[in-house]
C-alpha positions in Angstrom: 78.2 120.6 118.0 77.8 117.6 120.2 74.1 117.6 119.5 74.6 117.6 115.7 77.2 114.8 116.0 74.7 112.7 118.1 71.9 113.2 115.6 74.2 112.1 112.7 75.2 109.0 114.6 71.6 108.0 115.2 70.6 108.5 111.6 73.6 106.5 110.4 72.7 103.6 112.7 69.1 103.5 111.5 70.2 103.4 107.9 72.6 100.5 108.6 69.9 98.5 110.4 67.5 99.1 107.5 70.1 97.9 105.0 70.7 94.7 106.9 67.0 93.9 107.2 66.4 94.2 103.5 63.4 95.7 101.7 60.0 95.1 103.3 57.3 93.3 101.2 53.8 92.7 102.4 53.6 89.4 100.4 56.3 87.8 102.6 53.9 87.6 105.5 51.5 85.2 103.6 52.2 81.4 103.6 53.2 79.7 100.3 50.4 77.6 98.6 50.8 73.8 99.0 52.3 72.0 96.0 49.8 70.0 93.9 49.8 66.2 94.4 51.8 64.2 91.9 49.5 61.6 90.3 51.8 60.9 87.3 52.6 57.4 88.6 49.0 56.5 89.8 47.4 53.5 88.0 43.8 53.5 86.8 41.5 51.6 89.2 38.4 50.6 87.2 36.9 50.6 83.8 33.9 48.9 82.2 33.1 48.0 78.6 30.2 46.6 76.5 30.3 45.1 73.1 29.8 42.0 71.0 31.9 38.9 70.2 31.7 35.5 68.7 31.0 34.4 72.3 27.9 36.6 72.5 27.1 40.0 73.8 29.8 40.9 76.3 30.2 43.0 79.4 33.8 43.5 80.7 35.4 45.2 83.7 39.2 45.8 84.2 41.7 47.1 86.7 45.4 48.0 86.2 48.0 45.8 87.9 51.1 47.4 86.4 52.1 50.2 84.1 51.7 48.0 81.0 49.3 45.3 82.2 45.6 45.0 83.2 43.3 42.2 84.4 40.0 41.9 82.6 36.9 40.0 83.7 34.0 39.4 81.2 30.7 37.7 80.8 29.2 36.7 77.4 25.7 35.7 76.5 23.7 34.8 73.3 20.7 32.7 72.6 19.2 31.6 69.3 16.4 29.1 68.5 15.5 27.5 65.1 14.0 24.4 63.5 15.9 22.3 61.1 16.0 18.8 59.6 18.9 16.3 59.4 18.8 12.8 57.9 14.9 13.0 58.0 14.8 13.8 61.7 13.2 17.2 62.6 14.8 19.2 65.3 13.5 22.1 67.3 16.8 23.5 68.7 18.2 26.2 70.8 21.9 27.4 70.8 23.0 29.0 74.0 26.4 30.8 74.3 27.0 31.6 78.0 30.5 32.0 79.5 32.7 33.9 81.9 36.3 34.8 81.4 39.4 36.3 83.1 42.2 37.7 81.0 45.7 39.2 81.7 46.5 41.9 79.2 50.2 42.6 78.6 50.8 45.7 76.5 53.8 45.2 74.1 53.8 48.4 72.1 51.3 51.2 72.7 47.8 49.8 72.5 48.9 46.5 71.0 48.5 43.7 73.6 48.7 40.0 74.1 46.1 38.4 76.4 46.2 35.0 78.1 43.4 33.8 80.2 40.7 31.3 81.1 37.1 30.7 80.2 36.5 29.6 83.7 32.8 29.0 83.0 31.9 27.6 79.6 28.1 27.1 79.4 28.0 27.0 75.5 25.6 24.3 74.5 23.0 23.2 72.0 19.7 21.5 72.9 17.0 20.1 70.6 13.9 18.0 70.7 13.7 15.5 67.9 10.7 14.0 66.0 9.8 12.1 62.9 6.2 12.2 61.6 4.4 8.8 61.2 5.4 7.0 58.0 8.3 9.3 57.2 11.7 7.8 56.5 14.9 8.8 58.5 18.5 7.7 58.5 20.6 6.5 61.3 24.2 5.5 60.7 23.5 5.1 57.0 20.5 2.8 57.6 17.0 3.9 56.6 14.0 3.5 58.9 10.4 4.6 59.0 8.6 6.2 61.9 5.8 3.9 63.2 2.2 5.2 63.0 0.8 5.5 66.5 4.2 5.2 68.1 6.2 7.9 66.2 9.9 8.5 66.7 10.7 11.3 69.2 13.7 12.2 71.4 16.3 14.7 72.2 19.7 15.8 71.1 22.4 17.8 72.9 25.9 19.2 72.2 28.2 20.2 75.1 31.8 21.3 75.6 34.0 21.1 78.7 33.3 23.7 81.4 36.8 25.3 81.7 39.0 26.2 78.7 42.2 28.2 78.3 42.3 31.1 75.8 44.8 33.4 74.0 44.0 36.7 72.3 45.9 39.5 70.6 44.4 43.0 70.1 44.5 46.7 70.0 43.1 49.1 72.5 43.2 49.7 76.3 40.1 49.7 78.5 42.2 51.7 81.0 44.1 54.4 79.0 47.3 55.7 80.8 46.2 59.3 80.1 43.4 61.7 80.8 41.2 59.9 78.2 38.1 58.1 79.6 36.6 56.5 76.5 38.2 53.6 74.6 37.7 51.1 71.8 39.2 47.6 72.1 39.5 44.9 69.4 40.6 41.3 70.0 41.0 38.2 68.0 42.1 34.8 69.3 41.0 31.3 70.2 39.5 29.3 73.0 41.0 25.8 73.4 37.7 24.1 74.4 38.5 20.6 73.2 36.2 18.2 71.5 32.5 18.7 71.8 30.2 15.9 73.0 27.0 15.2 71.0 24.3 12.9 72.4 21.2 11.7 70.7 18.3 9.8 72.4 15.4 8.3 70.4 12.2 6.6 71.5 9.3 5.1 69.6 8.9 2.6 66.8 11.5 2.3 64.0 10.4 0.2 61.1 12.3 -1.5 58.3 9.2 -0.7 56.1 6.2 1.6 56.7 4.5 -0.1 59.7 6.3 -3.4 59.1 9.3 -4.9 60.9 9.1 -2.3 63.7 11.2 -2.3 66.9 11.6 -0.1 69.9 14.3 2.4 69.1 15.1 3.0 72.8 16.0 -0.7 73.5 16.9 -2.3 70.2 20.7 -2.9 70.1 20.9 -2.5 66.3 19.1 0.9 66.5 21.3 2.0 69.4 24.4 1.1 67.5 23.2 3.2 64.6 22.4 6.1 67.0 26.0 5.8 68.2 27.2 6.1 64.6 25.1 9.2 64.2 26.6 10.8 67.3 30.1 10.1 66.1 29.2 11.7 62.7 28.0 14.8 64.5 31.1 14.9 66.7 33.4 14.6 63.7 31.6 17.5 61.9 32.2 19.7 65.0 36.0 18.9 65.2 37.1 22.3 64.0 35.4 23.9 67.0 38.0 22.3 69.3 39.6 25.7 68.7 36.7 28.1 69.1 37.5 31.4 67.2 37.1 34.6 69.1 36.5 38.0 67.5 35.5 40.8 69.9 34.8 44.6 69.7 34.0 46.6 72.8 33.5 50.2 73.8 34.8 51.2 77.3 34.8 53.9 79.9 37.5 54.5 82.5 36.3 55.9 85.9 
């Protein structure tokens, strides 16, 4: 009887201890996997784009500075050569568009953005060599002259703008999408406030009132130089609209 009672007490104690310990599960012995990192608030670091604009072929790079803003850097280049005639003077000219810019893109609604910035290097310019064949007439400041045989008119012309100019753009697209997308398309329109252009014309050789008669040195004669100045003013006036240089740009980008 005492033995049976002792066996029952031991079994009861074992059952109570098992109930307190709870069910055994082999999975409890393995450590829990670490939680994945939360990158939801991380900003894109770098993107690059290529395209074309009225400033030339363009290469751009960008980095994000806030959830709805980027900073963009760009370089533009284009070169074109041609021959043309104006007022009887033949020109062999080259137009070079070369500039570098920095832009701050503020996204207002979705991909729509307003960008303010600076063309911190404006190398846009025109260069031309000038010539007038012997005996051919040409006009300076409304006065007609003839190129002297044996001492024909020659010279150079140039058009320049100031080297630093503010700019404002509006557009659609984001070089650094705030999503898993990597490719993007960006379209911008706006204006560069480059101010008045400066035209310069330099002529050498004999300028004659009649073919090979009444000839003077175009480089030193005060009347001829006054007419050259009038011609420069006329060129500058014709370029007045380009004080506000229009910008239209389309680029294709990739976010790294």
